N, C-alpha and C positions, 0 to 999 in steps of 0.2 A: 207759347212763351219761349223766349230766348234762354240761353244757358245762364244759370245763376252763378255768380262769382262773389265769393266772400271778400269783404273788405274790413278793416278795423271798425269802421262805422257800423257796419251790419252785425258784427259780433257784439258790439256795445248795445245796439238796439235789441238784439236777441236777449241779452242779459237783462236789460231794463225791462222788457215785456215780460220776462219770466219772474222777475223779483220785485218789481215796484208796484205798489198798489195804486197806481195812477192810470188816468185815462189816456187814450191814444194821443189826444191833442197836447197833453202835458208832456208825454215822452217825446213826441215829435218836436215840440219847442225846445226841450232839453238837448236834443240832437242836431237841431238846426235843419230839420227836414219837414216836409208836409205829411199831414195825416195820410194822404193818398200814397205817399211813398212807402210808409210803414205798411199800409194795406197791401200794396203791390208785393212787397217783400214777403208778407205772410202768405201769399198765394203759392209761393215756392215750397214744395214739400221738404226740401232740405232745410230751409229756414224754420219752418214750423216744427220740424223734428228736433232742431237745436233748442228752440225755445222750450219745448216740452222736456228735453234732456235736462236742461238747466234747472227748470222748475222742479222736476223730480228730485234732482240732486239737493236742491236747497230744501225742499220738504223733508227729505231724508235726514239731512244734517240737523234741521230743526227738531224733528222728532227724537233723534238721538240725544241732542242737548237737553230736551225736556225729560227724558228718561232718567237722567242723572238726579233729578230732584225728588 
């Protein structure tokens, strides 16, 4: 695979994949890309790490907010 380069669209895709309870085809449609494009991006370790990082941060923030109740 060639070198992965971040773009605003890829950052938005990473955020949506990490935070939206939607299927790939729904997120692809929201972004104006194909499901294949999302799948291709997920194959890059850097992209997948960012999705996990965002997901972990969102989960931590949610748990922290729930602890207040």
